[in-house]
All heavy atoms as TSV, in Angstrom:
chain	resi	resn	atom	element	x	y	z
A	1	GLU	N	N	-1.796	20.448	-0.167
A	1	GLU	CA	C	-1.171	20.288	1.122
A	1	GLU	C	C	-1.953	19.257	1.935
A	1	GLU	O	O	-2.894	19.586	2.651
A	1	GLU	CB	C	-1.099	21.623	1.844
A	1	GLU	CG	C	-0.243	22.640	1.115
A	1	GLU	CD	C	-0.220	23.997	1.796
A	1	GLU	OE1	O	-0.614	24.088	2.973
A	1	GLU	OE2	O	0.202	24.939	1.132
A	2	ARG	N	N	-1.566	18.004	1.772
A	2	ARG	CA	C	-2.279	16.883	2.398
A	2	ARG	C	C	-2.332	16.993	3.910
A	2	ARG	O	O	-3.279	16.508	4.521
A	2	ARG	CB	C	-1.641	15.557	1.997
A	2	ARG	CG	C	-1.890	15.206	0.576
A	2	ARG	CD	C	-1.246	13.889	0.233
A	2	ARG	NE	N	-1.712	13.500	-1.075
A	2	ARG	CZ	C	-1.909	12.264	-1.443
A	2	ARG	NH1	N	-1.624	11.282	-0.623
A	2	ARG	NH2	N	-2.339	11.981	-2.637
A	3	HIS	N	N	-1.353	17.591	4.536
A	3	HIS	CA	C	-1.339	17.670	5.998
A	3	HIS	C	C	-2.479	18.517	6.554
A	3	HIS	O	O	-2.787	18.461	7.720
A	3	HIS	CB	C	0.010	18.205	6.493
A	3	HIS	CG	C	0.256	19.655	6.164
A	3	HIS	ND1	N	0.696	20.054	4.933
A	3	HIS	CD2	C	0.110	20.746	6.922
A	3	HIS	CE1	C	0.810	21.365	4.915
A	3	HIS	NE2	N	0.459	21.814	6.122
A	4	ARG	N	N	-3.158	19.276	5.692
A	4	ARG	CA	C	-4.279	20.088	6.127
A	4	ARG	C	C	-5.605	19.333	6.110
A	4	ARG	O	O	-6.618	19.841	6.570
A	4	ARG	CB	C	-4.409	21.324	5.247
A	4	ARG	CG	C	-3.262	22.290	5.384
A	4	ARG	CD	C	-3.429	23.442	4.447
A	4	ARG	NE	N	-2.364	24.395	4.645
A	4	ARG	CZ	C	-2.545	25.683	4.830
A	4	ARG	NH1	N	-3.767	26.177	4.853
A	4	ARG	NH2	N	-1.525	26.490	4.984
A	5	ILE	N	N	-5.592	18.142	5.550
A	5	ILE	CA	C	-6.832	17.357	5.427
A	5	ILE	C	C	-6.876	16.308	6.523
A	5	ILE	O	O	-5.906	15.576	6.748
A	5	ILE	CB	C	-6.882	16.653	4.047
A	5	ILE	CG1	C	-6.852	17.691	2.923
A	5	ILE	CG2	C	-8.126	15.775	3.938
A	5	ILE	CD1	C	-6.634	17.081	1.567
A	6	HIS	N	N	-8.027	16.204	7.188
A	6	HIS	CA	C	-8.247	15.156	8.187
A	6	HIS	C	C	-9.556	14.458	7.866
A	6	HIS	O	O	-10.607	15.082	7.865
A	6	HIS	CB	C	-8.312	15.749	9.605
A	6	HIS	CG	C	-8.594	14.722	10.651
A	6	HIS	ND1	N	-7.650	13.797	11.059
A	6	HIS	CD2	C	-9.704	14.419	11.326
A	6	HIS	CE1	C	-8.181	13.005	11.964
A	6	HIS	NE2	N	-9.448	13.359	12.130
A	7	VAL	N	N	-9.469	13.190	7.559
A	7	VAL	CA	C	-10.648	12.397	7.236
A	7	VAL	C	C	-11.307	11.957	8.525
A	7	VAL	O	O	-10.660	11.310	9.372
A	7	VAL	CB	C	-10.272	11.164	6.367
A	7	VAL	CG1	C	-11.492	10.320	6.117
A	7	VAL	CG2	C	-9.639	11.615	5.057
A	8	GLU	N	N	-12.577	12.263	8.675
A	8	GLU	CA	C	-13.306	11.899	9.887
A	8	GLU	C	C	-14.202	10.686	9.674
A	8	GLU	O	O	-14.478	9.948	10.598
A	8	GLU	CB	C	-14.134	13.079	10.373
A	8	GLU	CG	C	-13.245	14.233	10.823
A	8	GLU	CD	C	-14.042	15.416	11.297
A	8	GLU	OE1	O	-15.219	15.243	11.669
A	8	GLU	OE2	O	-13.485	16.516	11.309
A	9	ALA	N	N	-14.653	10.504	8.455
A	9	ALA	CA	C	-15.490	9.348	8.117
A	9	ALA	C	C	-15.163	8.929	6.690
A	9	ALA	O	O	-14.912	9.783	5.842
A	9	ALA	CB	C	-16.959	9.684	8.246
A	10	LEU	N	N	-15.169	7.630	6.466
A	10	LEU	CA	C	-14.816	7.137	5.151
A	10	LEU	C	C	-15.424	5.760	4.939
A	10	LEU	O	O	-15.386	4.929	5.834
A	10	LEU	CB	C	-13.291	7.057	5.027
A	10	LEU	CG	C	-12.712	6.550	3.721
A	10	LEU	CD1	C	-12.957	7.585	2.616
A	10	LEU	CD2	C	-11.225	6.307	3.876
A	11	GLN	N	N	-16.006	5.542	3.777
A	11	GLN	CA	C	-16.523	4.236	3.405
A	11	GLN	C	C	-16.287	4.057	1.907
A	11	GLN	O	O	-16.725	4.898	1.109
A	11	GLN	CB	C	-18.031	4.138	3.689
A	11	GLN	CG	C	-18.648	2.794	3.424
A	11	GLN	CD	C	-18.189	1.751	4.436
A	11	GLN	OE1	O	-17.986	2.042	5.595
A	11	GLN	NE2	N	-18.070	0.521	3.995
A	12	VAL	N	N	-15.543	3.035	1.530
A	12	VAL	CA	C	-15.283	2.772	0.127
A	12	VAL	C	C	-15.566	1.309	-0.194
A	12	VAL	O	O	-15.577	0.452	0.691
A	12	VAL	CB	C	-13.827	3.114	-0.275
A	12	VAL	CG1	C	-13.510	4.565	-0.029
A	12	VAL	CG2	C	-12.840	2.237	0.453
A	13	THR	N	N	-15.788	1.018	-1.465
A	13	THR	CA	C	-15.971	-0.334	-1.936
A	13	THR	C	C	-14.820	-0.701	-2.857
A	13	THR	O	O	-14.525	0.030	-3.789
A	13	THR	CB	C	-17.299	-0.482	-2.708
A	13	THR	OG1	O	-18.370	-0.116	-1.836
A	13	THR	CG2	C	-17.508	-1.911	-3.194
A	14	PHE	N	N	-14.148	-1.804	-2.560
A	14	PHE	CA	C	-13.134	-2.343	-3.438
A	14	PHE	C	C	-13.805	-3.407	-4.332
A	14	PHE	O	O	-14.373	-4.348	-3.816
A	14	PHE	CB	C	-12.013	-3.011	-2.648
A	14	PHE	CG	C	-10.913	-2.079	-2.248
A	14	PHE	CD1	C	-11.051	-1.238	-1.158
A	14	PHE	CD2	C	-9.734	-2.021	-2.980
A	14	PHE	CE1	C	-10.054	-0.366	-0.801
A	14	PHE	CE2	C	-8.724	-1.141	-2.619
A	14	PHE	CZ	C	-8.888	-0.319	-1.532
A	15	HIS	N	N	-13.752	-3.221	-5.610
A	15	HIS	CA	C	-14.323	-4.180	-6.562
A	15	HIS	C	C	-13.235	-5.189	-6.916
A	15	HIS	O	O	-12.323	-4.884	-7.671
A	15	HIS	CB	C	-14.855	-3.482	-7.815
A	15	HIS	CG	C	-15.968	-2.534	-7.545
A	15	HIS	ND1	N	-17.221	-2.958	-7.171
A	15	HIS	CD2	C	-16.016	-1.191	-7.554
A	15	HIS	CE1	C	-18.012	-1.903	-6.985
A	15	HIS	NE2	N	-17.294	-0.805	-7.207
A	16	GLY	N	N	-13.327	-6.376	-6.321
A	16	GLY	CA	C	-12.346	-7.426	-6.579
A	16	GLY	C	C	-12.780	-8.386	-7.661
A	16	GLY	O	O	-13.904	-8.307	-8.158
A	17	GLU	N	N	-11.887	-9.264	-8.037
A	17	GLU	CA	C	-12.185	-10.255	-9.056
A	17	GLU	C	C	-13.215	-11.279	-8.555
A	17	GLU	O	O	-14.034	-11.761	-9.330
A	17	GLU	CB	C	-10.920	-10.956	-9.493
A	17	GLU	CG	C	-9.965	-10.052	-10.261
A	17	GLU	CD	C	-8.714	-10.764	-10.694
A	17	GLU	OE1	O	-8.674	-12.015	-10.688
A	17	GLU	OE2	O	-7.744	-10.072	-11.032
A	18	ASN	N	N	-13.169	-11.601	-7.240
A	18	ASN	CA	C	-14.080	-12.597	-6.698
A	18	ASN	C	C	-15.290	-11.981	-6.028
A	18	ASN	O	O	-16.385	-12.547	-6.091
A	18	ASN	CB	C	-13.347	-13.485	-5.688
A	18	ASN	CG	C	-12.228	-14.262	-6.357
A	18	ASN	OD1	O	-12.415	-14.766	-7.453
A	18	ASN	ND2	N	-11.080	-14.332	-5.720
A	19	SER	N	N	-15.111	-10.862	-5.365
A	19	SER	CA	C	-16.224	-10.196	-4.685
A	19	SER	C	C	-15.824	-8.769	-4.328
A	19	SER	O	O	-14.676	-8.388	-4.446
A	19	SER	CB	C	-16.616	-10.964	-3.424
A	19	SER	OG	O	-15.551	-11.010	-2.515
A	20	ASP	N	N	-16.803	-8.004	-3.890
A	20	ASP	CA	C	-16.544	-6.645	-3.435
A	20	ASP	C	C	-16.305	-6.651	-1.932
A	20	ASP	O	O	-16.813	-7.523	-1.223
A	20	ASP	CB	C	-17.758	-5.744	-3.745
A	20	ASP	CG	C	-17.956	-5.520	-5.224
A	20	ASP	OD1	O	-17.055	-5.856	-6.016
A	20	ASP	OD2	O	-19.008	-4.983	-5.579
A	21	HIS	N	N	-15.521	-5.695	-1.472
A	21	HIS	CA	C	-15.256	-5.560	-0.026
A	21	HIS	C	C	-15.463	-4.127	0.395
A	21	HIS	O	O	-15.102	-3.194	-0.324
A	21	HIS	CB	C	-13.828	-5.998	0.306
A	21	HIS	CG	C	-13.608	-7.449	0.060
A	21	HIS	ND1	N	-14.157	-8.426	0.872
A	21	HIS	CD2	C	-12.924	-8.097	-0.906
A	21	HIS	CE1	C	-13.804	-9.604	0.405
A	21	HIS	NE2	N	-13.075	-9.423	-0.669
A	22	GLN	N	N	-16.048	-3.966	1.573
A	22	GLN	CA	C	-16.288	-2.646	2.156
A	22	GLN	C	C	-15.140	-2.308	3.104
A	22	GLN	O	O	-14.843	-3.062	4.020
A	22	GLN	CB	C	-17.610	-2.635	2.929
A	22	GLN	CG	C	-18.825	-2.942	2.079
A	22	GLN	CD	C	-18.992	-1.906	0.974
A	22	GLN	OE1	O	-18.939	-0.712	1.222
A	22	GLN	NE2	N	-19.196	-2.385	-0.225
A	23	VAL	N	N	-14.515	-1.178	2.840
A	23	VAL	CA	C	-13.446	-0.689	3.702
A	23	VAL	C	C	-13.914	0.639	4.266
A	23	VAL	O	O	-14.430	1.483	3.527
A	23	VAL	CB	C	-12.111	-0.516	2.926
A	23	VAL	CG1	C	-11.031	0.033	3.837
A	23	VAL	CG2	C	-11.686	-1.849	2.315
A	24	GLY	N	N	-13.750	0.799	5.559
A	24	GLY	CA	C	-14.159	2.045	6.189
A	24	GLY	C	C	-13.161	2.480	7.234
A	24	GLY	O	O	-12.183	1.798	7.503
A	25	MET	N	N	-13.425	3.648	7.790
A	25	MET	CA	C	-12.580	4.142	8.851
A	25	MET	C	C	-13.368	4.113	10.145
A	25	MET	O	O	-14.482	4.632	10.227
A	25	MET	CB	C	-12.131	5.573	8.548
A	25	MET	CG	C	-11.222	6.117	9.621
A	25	MET	SD	S	-10.268	7.535	9.088
A	25	MET	CE	C	-8.962	6.714	8.226
A	26	ASP	N	N	-12.801	3.458	11.143
A	26	ASP	CA	C	-13.379	3.360	12.484
A	26	ASP	C	C	-12.465	4.121	13.423
A	26	ASP	O	O	-11.417	3.619	13.804
A	26	ASP	CB	C	-13.493	1.889	12.878
A	26	ASP	CG	C	-14.140	1.683	14.222
A	26	ASP	OD1	O	-14.758	2.638	14.741
A	26	ASP	OD2	O	-14.021	0.584	14.764
A	27	GLY	N	N	-12.836	5.363	13.751
A	27	GLY	CA	C	-11.928	6.222	14.501
A	27	GLY	C	C	-10.757	6.583	13.598
A	27	GLY	O	O	-10.946	7.113	12.524
A	28	ASP	N	N	-9.545	6.228	14.012
A	28	ASP	CA	C	-8.362	6.463	13.199
A	28	ASP	C	C	-7.871	5.174	12.537
A	28	ASP	O	O	-6.780	5.105	12.023
A	28	ASP	CB	C	-7.223	7.043	14.053
A	28	ASP	CG	C	-7.447	8.497	14.398
A	28	ASP	OD1	O	-8.229	9.164	13.689
A	28	ASP	OD2	O	-6.833	8.983	15.356
A	29	ARG	N	N	-8.703	4.148	12.533
A	29	ARG	CA	C	-8.296	2.842	12.015
A	29	ARG	C	C	-9.133	2.426	10.821
A	29	ARG	O	O	-10.364	2.524	10.837
A	29	ARG	CB	C	-8.429	1.797	13.126
A	29	ARG	CG	C	-8.000	0.423	12.699
A	29	ARG	CD	C	-7.342	-0.266	13.876
A	29	ARG	NE	N	-6.785	-1.538	13.476
A	29	ARG	CZ	C	-5.556	-1.673	12.984
A	29	ARG	NH1	N	-4.774	-0.650	12.851
A	29	ARG	NH2	N	-5.100	-2.853	12.644
A	30	LEU	N	N	-8.455	1.954	9.773
A	30	LEU	CA	C	-9.154	1.411	8.624
A	30	LEU	C	C	-9.598	-0.005	8.946
A	30	LEU	O	O	-8.873	-0.784	9.574
A	30	LEU	CB	C	-8.238	1.396	7.392
A	30	LEU	CG	C	-7.818	2.741	6.861
A	30	LEU	CD1	C	-6.778	2.587	5.758
A	30	LEU	CD2	C	-9.011	3.516	6.319
A	31	THR	N	N	-10.813	-0.363	8.519
A	31	THR	CA	C	-11.339	-1.713	8.719
A	31	THR	C	C	-11.855	-2.260	7.401
A	31	THR	O	O	-12.160	-1.490	6.483
A	31	THR	CB	C	-12.471	-1.710	9.752
A	31	THR	OG1	O	-13.532	-0.880	9.265
A	31	THR	CG2	C	-12.018	-1.214	11.100
A	32	CYS	N	N	-11.966	-3.578	7.317
A	32	CYS	CA	C	-12.446	-4.222	6.104
A	32	CYS	C	C	-13.323	-5.411	6.476
A	32	CYS	O	O	-13.142	-6.010	7.514
A	32	CYS	CB	C	-11.259	-4.697	5.263
A	32	CYS	SG	S	-11.719	-5.435	3.656
A	33	ASP	N	N	-14.246	-5.757	5.579
A	33	ASP	CA	C	-15.135	-6.887	5.852
A	33	ASP	C	C	-14.614	-8.222	5.290
A	33	ASP	O	O	-15.313	-9.221	5.352
A	33	ASP	CB	C	-16.557	-6.599	5.338
A	33	ASP	CG	C	-16.640	-6.493	3.820
A	33	ASP	OD1	O	-15.601	-6.576	3.125
A	33	ASP	OD2	O	-17.771	-6.326	3.331
A	34	CYS	N	N	-13.387	-8.245	4.768
A	34	CYS	CA	C	-12.863	-9.496	4.201
A	34	CYS	C	C	-12.411	-10.453	5.312
A	34	CYS	O	O	-12.134	-10.030	6.440
A	34	CYS	CB	C	-11.732	-9.222	3.209
A	34	CYS	SG	S	-10.149	-8.760	3.943
A	35	ASP	N	N	-12.337	-11.738	4.974
A	35	ASP	CA	C	-11.952	-12.754	5.953
A	35	ASP	C	C	-10.531	-12.570	6.450
A	35	ASP	O	O	-10.242	-12.802	7.622
A	35	ASP	CB	C	-12.110	-14.160	5.352
A	35	ASP	CG	C	-13.565	-14.519	5.135
A	35	ASP	OD1	O	-14.431	-13.975	5.850
A	35	ASP	OD2	O	-13.843	-15.337	4.239
A	36	PHE	N	N	-9.607	-12.153	5.577
A	36	PHE	CA	C	-8.209	-11.969	5.995
A	36	PHE	C	C	-8.122	-10.908	7.080
A	36	PHE	O	O	-7.413	-11.089	8.075
A	36	PHE	CB	C	-7.343	-11.589	4.793
A	36	PHE	CG	C	-5.876	-11.666	5.081
A	36	PHE	CD1	C	-5.179	-12.858	4.852
A	36	PHE	CD2	C	-5.180	-10.576	5.556
A	36	PHE	CE1	C	-3.816	-12.932	5.119
A	36	PHE	CE2	C	-3.824	-10.637	5.816
A	36	PHE	CZ	C	-3.132	-11.831	5.600
A	37	TYR	N	N	-8.863	-9.816	6.921
A	37	TYR	CA	C	-8.837	-8.758	7.927
A	37	TYR	C	C	-9.347	-9.257	9.273
A	37	TYR	O	O	-8.797	-8.899	10.324
A	37	TYR	CB	C	-9.661	-7.531	7.480
A	37	TYR	CG	C	-9.603	-6.414	8.481
A	37	TYR	CD1	C	-8.585	-5.479	8.417
A	37	TYR	CD2	C	-10.514	-6.332	9.511
A	37	TYR	CE1	C	-8.484	-4.457	9.366
A	37	TYR	CE2	C	-10.436	-5.324	10.465
A	37	TYR	CZ	C	-9.421	-4.404	10.384
A	37	TYR	OH	O	-9.322	-3.413	11.332
A	38	LYS	N	N	-10.374	-10.080	9.251
A	38	LYS	CA	C	-10.946	-10.590	10.499
A	38	LYS	C	C	-9.920	-11.363	11.325
A	38	LYS	O	O	-9.927	-11.318	12.547
A	38	LYS	CB	C	-12.161	-11.472	10.205
A	38	LYS	CG	C	-13.322	-10.672	9.668
A	38	LYS	CD	C	-14.454	-11.564	9.221
A	38	LYS	CE	C	-15.529	-10.749	8.520
A	38	LYS	NZ	N	-16.519	-11.555	7.843
A	39	ASP	N	N	-8.986	-12.038	10.634
A	39	ASP	CA	C	-7.963	-12.822	11.324
A	39	ASP	C	C	-6.716	-12.013	11.675
A	39	ASP	O	O	-6.059	-12.283	12.661
A	39	ASP	CB	C	-7.551	-14.028	10.475
A	39	ASP	CG	C	-8.651	-15.069	10.358
A	39	ASP	OD1	O	-9.522	-15.104	11.245
A	39	ASP	OD2	O	-8.656	-15.808	9.373
A	40	TRP	N	N	-6.359	-11.045	10.830
A	40	TRP	CA	C	-5.070	-10.364	10.967
A	40	TRP	C	C	-5.153	-8.872	11.264
A	40	TRP	O	O	-4.126	-8.221	11.446
A	40	TRP	CB	C	-4.256	-10.574	9.693
A	40	TRP	CG	C	-3.943	-12.014	9.472
A	40	TRP	CD1	C	-4.602	-12.884	8.668
A	40	TRP	CD2	C	-2.897	-12.759	10.084
A	40	TRP	NE1	N	-4.041	-14.136	8.734
A	40	TRP	CE2	C	-2.988	-14.085	9.602
A	40	TRP	CE3	C	-1.885	-12.437	10.986
A	40	TRP	CZ2	C	-2.118	-15.081	9.995
A	40	TRP	CZ3	C	-1.009	-13.437	11.381
A	40	TRP	CH2	C	-1.128	-14.732	10.879
A	41	SER	N	N	-6.342	-8.284	11.274
A	41	SER	CA	C	-6.538	-6.850	11.519
A	41	SER	C	C	-5.828	-5.946	10.506
A	41	SER	O	O	-5.539	-4.792	10.779
A	41	SER	CB	C	-6.084	-6.463	12.926
A	41	SER	OG	O	-6.852	-7.175	13.878
A	42	THR	N	N	-5.520	-6.496	9.362
A	42	THR	CA	C	-4.995	-5.774	8.217
A	42	THR	C	C	-5.242	-6.637	6.987
A	42	THR	O	O	-5.494	-7.840	7.123
A	42	THR	CB	C	-3.502	-5.440	8.361
A	42	THR	OG1	O	-3.126	-4.508	7.332
A	42	THR	CG2	C	-2.615	-6.683	8.274
A	43	CYS	N	N	-5.202	-6.037	5.822
A	43	CYS	CA	C	-5.405	-6.802	4.586
A	43	CYS	C	C	-4.944	-5.962	3.418
A	43	CYS	O	O	-4.599	-4.791	3.554
A	43	CYS	CB	C	-6.869	-7.210	4.416
A	43	CYS	SG	S	-7.975	-5.822	4.159
A	44	SER	N	N	-4.945	-6.569	2.239
A	44	SER	CA	C	-4.501	-5.845	1.046
A	44	SER	C	C	-5.394	-4.644	0.747
A	44	SER	O	O	-4.937	-3.632	0.210
A	44	SER	CB	C	-4.454	-6.794	-0.156
A	44	SER	OG	O	-5.738	-7.334	-0.404
A	45	HIS	N	N	-6.653	-4.744	1.130
A	45	HIS	CA	C	-7.594	-3.644	0.872
A	45	HIS	C	C	-7.282	-2.421	1.746
A	45	HIS	O	O	-7.253	-1.306	1.267
A	45	HIS	CB	C	-9.040	-4.114	1.110
A	45	HIS	CG	C	-9.336	-5.408	0.426
A	45	HIS	ND1	N	-9.511	-6.571	1.119
A	45	HIS	CD2	C	-9.437	-5.718	-0.895
A	45	HIS	CE1	C	-9.729	-7.559	0.257
A	45	HIS	NE2	N	-9.693	-7.060	-0.960
A	46	THR	N	N	-7.050	-2.643	3.051
A	46	THR	CA	C	-6.722	-1.522	3.944
A	46	THR	C	C	-5.344	-0.966	3.593
A	46	THR	O	O	-5.140	0.260	3.632
A	46	THR	CB	C	-6.780	-1.932	5.422
A	46	THR	OG1	O	-5.893	-3.028	5.674
A	46	THR	CG2	C	-8.199	-2.303	5.835
A	47	MET	N	N	-4.394	-1.847	3.249
A	47	MET	CA	C	-3.069	-1.364	2.895
A	47	MET	C	C	-3.095	-0.556	1.595
A	47	MET	O	O	-2.406	0.479	1.494
A	47	MET	CB	C	-2.091	-2.536	2.769
A	47	MET	CG	C	-1.754	-3.160	4.106
A	47	MET	SD	S	-0.461	-4.399	4.024
A	47	MET	CE	C	-1.364	-5.797	3.358
A	48	ALA	N	N	-3.891	-0.971	0.635
A	48	ALA	CA	C	-3.989	-0.232	-0.625
A	48	ALA	C	C	-4.618	1.147	-0.376
A	48	ALA	O	O	-4.122	2.163	-0.893
A	48	ALA	CB	C	-4.817	-1.018	-1.629
A	49	LEU	N	N	-5.662	1.185	0.424
A	49	LEU	CA	C	-6.304	2.468	0.701
A	49	LEU	C	C	-5.389	3.388	1.488
A	49	LEU	O	O	-5.319	4.594	1.242
A	49	LEU	CB	C	-7.636	2.263	1.440
A	49	LEU	CG	C	-8.497	3.492	1.581
A	49	LEU	CD1	C	-8.838	4.095	0.205
A	49	LEU	CD2	C	-9.775	3.168	2.325
A	50	GLU	N	N	-4.652	2.816	2.422
A	50	GLU	CA	C	-3.698	3.618	3.190
A	50	GLU	C	C	-2.650	4.214	2.249
A	50	GLU	O	O	-2.277	5.385	2.389
A	50	GLU	CB	C	-3.003	2.740	4.236
A	50	GLU	CG	C	-1.986	3.492	5.070
A	50	GLU	CD	C	-1.286	2.597	6.085
A	50	GLU	OE1	O	-1.533	1.381	6.118
A	50	GLU	OE2	O	-0.485	3.146	6.853
A	51	ARG	N	N	-2.234	3.449	1.280
A	51	ARG	CA	C	-1.234	3.945	0.306
A	51	ARG	C	C	-1.810	5.052	-0.566
A	51	ARG	O	O	-1.161	6.064	-0.812
A	51	ARG	CB	C	-0.755	2.775	-0.543
A	51	ARG	CG	C	0.438	3.073	-1.355
A	51	ARG	CD	C	0.998	1.810	-1.939
A	51	ARG	NE	N	2.204	2.126	-2.667
A	51	ARG	CZ	C	2.900	1.253	-3.324
A	51	ARG	NH1	N	2.537	-0.018	-3.324
A	51	ARG	NH2	N	3.966	1.603	-3.982
A	52	VAL	N	N	-3.035	4.869	-1.041
A	52	VAL	CA	C	-3.691	5.875	-1.871
A	52	VAL	C	C	-3.886	7.167	-1.089
A	52	VAL	O	O	-3.725	8.264	-1.632
A	52	VAL	CB	C	-5.050	5.335	-2.393
A	52	VAL	CG1	C	-5.877	6.448	-3.008
A	52	VAL	CG2	C	-4.820	4.220	-3.393
A	53	LEU	N	N	-4.227	7.043	0.198
A	53	LEU	CA	C	-4.534	8.212	1.028
A	53	LEU	C	C	-3.361	8.623	1.923
A	53	LEU	O	O	-3.568	9.299	2.930
A	53	LEU	CB	C	-5.770	7.938	1.883
A	53	LEU	CG	C	-7.057	7.667	1.119
A	53	LEU	CD1	C	-8.169	7.283	2.074
A	53	LEU	CD2	C	-7.448	8.843	0.246
A	54	ALA	N	N	-2.157	8.236	1.565
A	54	ALA	CA	C	-0.973	8.559	2.379
A	54	ALA	C	C	-0.912	10.040	2.690
A	54	ALA	O	O	-1.070	10.886	1.811
A	54	ALA	CB	C	0.292	8.117	1.653
A	55	GLY	N	N	-0.722	10.343	3.951
A	55	GLY	CA	C	-0.635	11.721	4.398
A	55	GLY	C	C	-1.993	12.323	4.746
A	55	GLY	O	O	-2.071	13.422	5.260
A	56	ILE	N	N	-3.082	11.604	4.407
A	56	ILE	CA	C	-4.433	12.077	4.698
A	56	ILE	C	C	-5.039	11.277	5.849
A	56	ILE	O	O	-5.673	11.825	6.720
A	56	ILE	CB	C	-5.325	12.016	3.446
A	56	ILE	CG1	C	-4.788	12.961	2.367
A	56	ILE	CG2	C	-6.762	12.379	3.781
A	56	ILE	CD1	C	-5.501	12.873	1.049
A	57	VAL	N	N	-4.845	9.958	5.832
A	57	VAL	CA	C	-5.306	9.113	6.930
A	57	VAL	C	C	-4.070	8.689	7.728
A	57	VAL	O	O	-2.985	8.570	7.172
A	57	VAL	CB	C	-6.112	7.878	6.462
A	57	VAL	CG1	C	-7.357	8.292	5.729
A	57	VAL	CG2	C	-5.266	6.952	5.615
A	58	PRO	N	N	-4.204	8.478	9.013
A	58	PRO	CA	C	-3.056	8.065	9.828
A	58	PRO	C	C	-2.499	6.726	9.367
A	58	PRO	O	O	-3.264	5.854	8.915
A	58	PRO	CB	C	-3.632	7.930	11.239
A	58	PRO	CG	C	-4.940	8.640	11.205
A	58	PRO	CD	C	-5.418	8.605	9.816
A	59	ALA	N	N	-1.187	6.558	9.466
A	59	ALA	CA	C	-0.576	5.272	9.159
A	59	ALA	C	C	-1.118	4.228	10.101
A	59	ALA	O	O	-1.317	4.489	11.298
A	59	ALA	CB	C	0.937	5.369	9.290
A	60	GLN	N	N	-1.414	3.051	9.581
A	60	GLN	CA	C	-2.005	1.988	10.386
A	60	GLN	C	C	-0.908	1.218	11.117
A	60	GLN	O	O	0.101	0.882	10.525
A	60	GLN	CB	C	-2.788	1.023	9.477
A	60	GLN	CG	C	-3.875	1.697	8.690
A	60	GLN	CD	C	-4.940	2.310	9.556
A	60	GLN	OE1	O	-5.650	1.599	10.255
A	60	GLN	NE2	N	-5.024	3.615	9.557
A	61	PRO	N	N	-1.097	0.970	12.410
A	61	PRO	CA	C	-0.102	0.192	13.149
A	61	PRO	C	C	-0.092	-1.251	12.649
A	61	PRO	O	O	-1.100	-1.759	12.164
A	61	PRO	CB	C	-0.586	0.271	14.591
A	61	PRO	CG	C	-2.049	0.553	14.499
A	61	PRO	CD	C	-2.246	1.330	13.215
A	62	LEU	N	N	1.071	-1.892	12.746
A	62	LEU	CA	C	1.180	-3.287	12.386
A	62	LEU	C	C	0.412	-4.118	13.399
A	62	LEU	O	O	0.382	-3.787	14.592
A	62	LEU	CB	C	2.638	-3.724	12.338
A	62	LEU	CG	C	3.479	-3.040	11.270
A	62	LEU	CD1	C	4.950	-3.451	11.421
A	62	LEU	CD2	C	2.984	-3.410	9.886
A	63	PRO	N	N	-0.232	-5.223	12.966
A	63	PRO	CA	C	-0.977	-6.066	13.893
A	63	PRO	C	C	-0.041	-6.684	14.916
A	63	PRO	O	O	1.103	-6.967	14.630
A	63	PRO	CB	C	-1.629	-7.135	13.012
A	63	PRO	CG	C	-1.191	-6.892	11.619
A	63	PRO	CD	C	-0.314	-5.681	11.586
A	64	ALA	N	N	-0.555	-6.885	16.127
A	64	ALA	CA	C	0.256	-7.487	17.209
A	64	ALA	C	C	0.414	-8.955	17.023
A	64	ALA	O	O	-0.269	-9.641	16.391
A	64	ALA	CB	C	-0.384	-7.188	18.551
């Protein structure tokens, strides 16, 4: 029952073909150290983690 789980802290490493990236949870928001995230406040790493953890972490709002 995923709705009973609330993640309060999270830090993961994505092992990419070119480099590794650190993805974490800042409050209710996923963050990443990749360059794309710095410009767009979302990236493939945060979207992948959100998909893996669907129903456990809050859905991320689309960037403005």
